[in-house]
C-alpha positions as CSV (number, residue, x, y, z in Angstrom):
1,M,45.6,98.1,-87.7
2,D,46.6,94.6,-88.2
3,P,50.1,94.3,-89.7
4,T,48.8,92.3,-92.6
5,I,46.2,95.0,-93.4
6,G,48.9,97.7,-93.1
7,R,51.2,95.8,-95.5
8,I,48.4,95.4,-98.0
9,A,47.4,99.0,-97.8
10,V,51.0,100.1,-98.4
11,N,51.3,97.8,-101.4
12,I,48.0,99.1,-102.8
13,G,49.2,102.7,-102.2
14,M,52.5,102.1,-103.9
15,L,50.7,100.4,-106.9
16,L,48.4,103.4,-107.3
17,V,51.3,105.9,-107.1
18,V,53.3,104.0,-109.7
19,L,50.3,103.6,-112.1
20,S,49.4,107.3,-111.7
21,A,53.0,108.4,-112.4
22,I,53.1,106.2,-115.5
23,S,49.8,107.6,-116.8
24,L,51.1,111.1,-116.0
25,V,54.1,110.6,-118.3
26,L,52.1,109.1,-121.1
27,V,49.3,111.7,-121.6
28,D,49.4,115.0,-123.3
29,T,49.9,118.0,-120.9
30,S,47.2,120.0,-122.5
31,S,44.5,117.4,-122.2
32,F,41.9,116.8,-119.5
33,E,43.4,113.4,-118.9
34,F,46.5,115.1,-117.6
35,L,44.5,116.9,-114.9
36,L,42.9,113.6,-113.9
37,A,46.3,111.9,-113.8
38,V,47.6,114.7,-111.5
39,V,44.5,114.4,-109.2
40,S,44.9,110.7,-109.0
41,L,48.6,111.0,-108.2
42,V,47.8,113.5,-105.4
43,I,45.1,111.3,-104.0
44,S,47.3,108.2,-104.1
45,V,50.2,110.0,-102.4
46,G,47.7,111.3,-99.8
47,F,46.5,107.7,-99.2
48,L,50.0,106.5,-98.8
49,V,50.9,109.2,-96.3
50,A,47.8,108.6,-94.3
51,V,48.5,104.8,-94.1
52,S,52.1,105.4,-93.2
53,Y,51.1,107.9,-90.5
54,D,48.7,105.4,-89.0
55,I,51.2,102.6,-89.0
56,R,53.9,104.7,-87.3
57,R,51.4,106.0,-84.8
58,E,50.3,102.5,-83.8
59,A,53.9,101.3,-83.7
60,K,54.7,104.1,-81.3
61,M,51.7,103.4,-79.1
62,A,52.6,99.7,-78.9
63,T,56.2,100.4,-77.7
64,G,55.4,103.1,-75.2
């Protein structure tokens, strides 16, 4: 992955995590929107973990 694309992907992932966390705080816990906020937070964190794993794997391959 190009370093520029990796940086953009991390920025997008962080933006999604922050926005999901904000929406999680603002909605009522008994509503359906709360479930959607939790699902979006889980998906955002999963995306961020996947991007971070890919960046670290490629950095390790480049050095060794």
